[in-house]
N, C-alpha and C positions, 0 to 999 in steps of 0.2 A: 209603611215603609218608607225608606230614605228616596227622596227623588233626587236623580241628577240630569244637568243640562244635557247630557247624550249617554246613550247607553247602546254599545255596541254588541248584539246579542248573538248568540251561538255561533261565534267565530271559534276557530281553531286559532286558540292562543299558544303563541311561541313565544318564551322569556329565555333567551340566552344565558344567562347569568345564573337561574337557580333550575334551569331543565324543564321547565314546564312547557307541555304539548298535550294540551286537552282542549277541549270544550269549554269556553267559559262567556258567561257577559262582563263587558267591561263599565263601569261606571265613571263618567266623567263631569267633573263640574272645577270652573273657575280656571280653566286650560290644564288641571291636574290630574292624574287617575287617582279615583277615590275609591274604586272598589274592584276586584275581579275574584267573580264569584260564580261557583258552580251551580247557583241557584239564580232563576230569574232575577232582575233588577228592573225597576221602573225608572221613566225620564221623561224630560218634556218632550224629548226627539228619543223614540228606539226604532234602531235599525237593525233588522235582521240580516246577519251575515250569510246565512245557509252554509256553514261550514268553510268559508273561504278563511285563509290563514289572515291574522292580525298579530302584526308583529312590532318591535320597536321600529319607528323612521329610521330609514339609513343617514347614515354621515359620511359626507364626503370628505376626508382631509386635504384634497387636494383639486381644488376646484379655482378655475382662473375666470369662470364664468358668473360674475358677482352682479349683474343687473336683475332687473325685474323678469325680463323674457327670458334669460338663463336660468333664473330660478324656477320658473315655469317647466321649461324643460325638463330641467331634473326632476320636479317635482313628479311628473308624469312617469319617471322612472324610479319613484318610491321614496325619492329623498326628500329629508325633513329639515339638515342642517348642512349648510355647504360654508368651507372653511378655507381660506386662501393661507396656507402656513407655508408651501415651497418658494413661490416668490416673495409672499409676504407684500406688506405694505409700509410706505414711511411718508409720511410720520401716520401712526395707524388712528390717531383721532380724527385725521382728514376724512381717512377711509369709514370710520364708525358714525362721523357727522354724515356722510353724503347716504349713506343706507337710512340714516334715521330721518333726512329730510324727503327723500324719495317713497319709503317706505318699501319692505322686502316682504316677499310671500313666504320666504323660509327663514330660519334662525342662520347666521353670519358670524364671521369673527374673522381675524387678521394675525397672523405672527408679524413683527417687525421684519423689516427687508435688509439684510446684510448688503446685497447687490446696490440698492438704491443709496443707502448710505454712502457707500465706497463711492457710486459716482456723484453724489452730493460735493463730498468731500476732493475726490481728485478731479473733476471736470467741471463743478460748480453749479450742476446742475439746480434747478427747482422742483422742489417736489411737492407733490400735491396728493398723495397718498391712493394714485391711482396707476394700475398695470403701464399702463402706456409710458409714466415715466422710466421705467425699466426699457420696454420696446423699443423706445425711440432712439437710445443710447446702447443697443445689446452690441453693436459693431465696434464700437469706440475702444480703440487699443488702449487709450491711456487709462481707463478705468481696472483694464485686466492683468495689468502690469503689477508686480511687487511693488509695496508703498513704503514709505518709511516710517520710522515707529513713532514719530509724532502724528502723522495722519492714521496710522493704526490706532492710537490713542482717542484722538478725535472720533472715528468711525464706532468704537467700544463706546464710547460717552452717549452717542446719540442713539444707538441701540439699550444702553442701560437705560435711557429717559423714557423711552418707547416701552420698555418691559413695565416701569413704573406706571407708564400712561393705561396699563391694561393689554396690552400684546400677548397672544397666547404663546409665544416662545421665540425663535429666530428662526427665519427661513434663511439658508445660505446655499444662494447659487453658485457654487465653487465651480460646478461642470463649465461654467460660461467665463471662467477667469482662471483657468487651469495652470497659470503659472505663478499665482500667488506663493509666497511663501507659508508652506505648512505650519509654522509658528503663529499667524496669522488666524489660521481655523482653529488651533488649540485653543489660542486665546478668546476664540468668540465663543466654543464649547465651555470652556471656564466661566465666561459671563452668563451663560444660560445655567450652569449647575449651581453658580451662587444664589441664581434668582429662582430656582426651584422648577424651572419652566424646560420644556423639550428644545430640540434644534431641529431643523426638518431641511436634509440635504439633498440637493441633486448633486450627486459625486461626480468629482473630475475623473479624469479617463482612466481606466485599468491599465495597468502595465501590458498586458495580453495587446491593448490598442496604441498603446505611446510608451515605447520601453525607454524613453526619454523623460518621462513624468517626474516631476517631482517626489511624488509619494504616488503608490497605488490607492487609485480613489477608494477601495473598499477598506482596504488595511489603514486609509486615515479617518474613515469614520469609527471604526471599530478601536483604534489607538486613541482616539479622542475619549470614546464612552470608557476606556480604561483607565485613562491617566488622569481624566477631569472629573469622572463622577457622573458626566451629564446622561441625561436622556436623550439617545441620539436615533432620530428617526430615519429609516433609509429610503429617500422617496422612489417611488415606480422602478423598483429594482430590476424589472423585467426589461424597460427600455434603455438603461445603461447598462446592463449586465449582457444582455442580447445572447449568445451563444457560451457564454461563461459564467452562466448565472449558477452552475452548479458548484463552481469553485467560490463565487460569493456566497452563496447561502450556507456554505460549508465554514466559510470562515465565521459567519453571524452565529451560527450555532456554536463553534467552538468557545467565542468569547461569551455567550449566553450563560454556558454551563461554566464559566470562571466566574459569573456574577455580574458581569455588565449589562446594562440594560441597552439593548439595540433592537429596535422594531423595524419592521418592513410593510411595505405596502407593493401593490401590483394592480394592474389591469389587463382584460381580456382580449388585448387587441395585437396586431403584429405592427402596425404604422405608430409612430410617435408624431410630434408635431410641436414646433417651435417656429421662433423666429428666425428668416433666412440669414440673417445676421452672425447666428451663434459661431461661436469661434471653431467649434469641432465640425461645421458645415463646410469649412474651407476646402475649395475643390482638391487641393493637394493631401488633405488630410482624410478624406472618405474613404481611401481603402484600408486605413485601420478598421473599420467595421466591416468591411465586404462590399463595401456599396460603391456607386458609380452617382452621377448627377441625374441618370434616368430614374433611381431611386425617390426622389424628391419632386413634389408636386406643390405648387402654389396655391393655397385656400381659395377658391372662387375662380380660378382660372381651369381652362378644359386642359386635360391632359397632364403628363410629366415634362419637366424640363429636357431640354433637347441633348446637353453638355454642358462640358464645363464654360465654356463662353458664356450661355445662358443665363449659369449658375452665378458668374463673377458679377453680370448685369444687376441681376436681382439682389445681389448682397450689395452691391454699390448704390442702385437707386431707391431701393426700399427694403431696409436691413431690418425693419421691424415687422415685416410682413409676413404672416402665418404659412407654415409651408408643412404639407406631410412628408414624413420621413418612412420610407418602407423598410423596416427592418427585419422582418422577419415576414414569411409567406403564411398566411393563417389557412392555406389549403393544403398545406404539406404537412403531414401526420408530424412527421419528425422536427421540423422547426416549432410548431404549436406545441409541441411536448416542452418547449423550453418555457413558455409562457403558464400552461399548466402546472409546472413546476414551482414556477414563482406563486402561483394563485394559492396551491396546497401547502406551501411551508408554513410550518407551525405559527399559528397564531399572526398570519398575515394579514392586513388589512385589505379589503378592496376598496380603492380610490380612484378618480376618475382622469386627473389632469384634463378637466373640461376647461376648453378653450371658448374665448369670448364668441358671440355669434358675428358674423359679417353679411351684410346685406349687400349682393352686387350691385343694387341700384342707388346704394346710398343709405342712411340711417333713418328708418320710418319712426312711427309714433311709439317711442319705448315701452309704453304701456298698451299697445294693439295685441288682441290677440284674437284669431290662430294667429302664428307667424305668417308672416309674406312668403310667399313661395319661394322666393330668390334668397332666404335666409340659408346660409350654408355654417358649418361649424366641422369639428372631427367627430365622428359617430360616436365616439367614446362619451360625447357629451351629453346625448341623448339615449345611450344604449346601455352603458356599463353594467348595472343592475340588472336588467332584464336580460343580458345576455348572460351573466354570473349564475341567475337562476335557470335559466335554461339549459347550462352546461353542467350545471348540477343535475337538473332531471335527465338528461341526453347523455352523459358521460360518466356521471357517478364521481367527478374531480371531487367534489365535496357531497357531502348529504344536504338535504334542505335545511335542516337545522344548524349545520354549521355555517353554510351559505348565510343564512340569516345572520347569526353571529359575527360572520366575517366582515358583513355589511353594517353593522350597529354597534353591538357591545365592544369588539376590538377598537374600531375607532375611538370610541368614547373614553375607553379606558388609555387610549395612546395619547389623548388631549388632556385627560383627567390629571395628568401630572401637575399640579400646582392651578388645575382651573376647578376649584369645586363645582359651578354648575355642570359641568359633563357628568358628574355621579348620578344626576337624575335625569340622564337619557340612557338610550341605548337599553332601556329594560322596560319590562310590563309588569308593574309593580306599584303597590299603592305609596303615594307619595312622589311619585315619578312625575315627569313631565308628559303631558297627552301629546304627544309626537308620535304618531301610530300610521303604521301602512299595511293596507288590507290589499291582497293579492291572489289570484287564482293559481295555485302552484300547478296545475296542468296546463295552463294554458299561458302563463308568463313569459315575455319574450322578448329581445328586443327587434327593432325593424330598421334603424339607421343604418346605411351602408356609405361606401364610399363614391358613391355616385348620388345616393338622396340623403344627405348627411344628418339632417335634422327632422327625421322623422322620427316621433315619439314613441317608444316601449309601449307594448298593449299588454293585459292583464291585470295593471294596477287600477283596482276598482276606486278607493279611497285613500287619499292622503289626508291626514289630520295635522293640523301644526298648531301645539298650543291650544288645543281644544277646537278649533275652527279648522272645516273643510278648507284644503288648498285645492283640491281633485275629491270631485263627487260623481259616484257614477261613471267613472272615466273620463271626467270631462274636469277641465279648468273651472275655477270657480274665478272670474275677473277681477272681482272687487274685494277678492280676500287678499290681507296684506298683514297677515298674524306674526310673521316673522320678529323676532327679536335678537339682540345683541348677546354673543357670548363673549366676556371680556377677562382676563385674567385676573 
């Protein structure tokens, strides 16, 4: 018999690509799945799973929580790969260097950032490949305006260089600069198409939200897919579409039927989170989304904003501060149904839009675990996948097998456009990366709430990245930093 480094024995193996759902032994050696067997395997370590589900590790397309602490919190939610694709990073080389120097528990990767490249050109911002580059200037109007053609050409040149340097695509935060000329968006999409890589868009406002918008946000995405041939990924369609999600998804469905490649993602929460200085959170614009200032609360603060004056002050004084935006009431079945329809849309990926952890008392040792009790975030950072599996169990919005597929294979295939490394993820097959999640389907659940925001999910027993345990027996392995970069 062949001996493996690790054998996961007697697990309910779910492989979403082949449809496998049966008890199997999985043999791992050298960080790779070497056997998926219906007969017992032997190995240096043999771990009997007793019928627990073993499936591909979850792949988060949309995480802004890219440090060690954030990785660990997401690992406890079944995640093995975290990707910063919507906001992206510029230059990506700096982001990859930082991760390599510090080490990461999870696999990681970055798109290039249209927004930060635009800030560099129009504001003269010094860029270091960190999300703070964007947040620090989020409210500056000069980067949000239409740009002359020479400036657009400079931006495109910077993005093209980053794509050649391994970026996974182009992140386009057009929703934060909703007055730019639509021709610039089309040019960015055409650049991505020529590189054979996707774009990842935070859509600008829908026409229902702003009748004077230069172009409807959903129409812009599908138009770019049709005109340029680019793979256009529609980020967090639930939170940008809100009550108009049926119209938006119908449009996506129509262009798909015509041959365009438009993919979507959603997360199972009613509240979004963004920098308080975002253009669409201006007090005079909130009515477009049916909101008032009281729907907004600053992360780490007690309660919500008291009114427009408090919102103006926060936008002026701390424009990059993270803020909850309560868009839909999760306790109202009619409102939560909009979220469920976004999740259930054919081939929609589950993605978190995870935000960086904030410590109320400052920044502690970034390698310390467990998290300090004053650490806060959006609950979706800690609980998106636990909640998705719980909803599948309790409501039937997705079957268990389909929920696993939406958390693993679907995102792997989204990024797989132009990124061969992703074809070895999202699968439980011989030759694929040993990125695996083991959970109890009857008990897995989210525990993070809007008041206890960083409470880890429960029911995820083991999480393995490149053949190494990051979570074992439901506990973080604090010395484990097996994450590898994913590059184009």
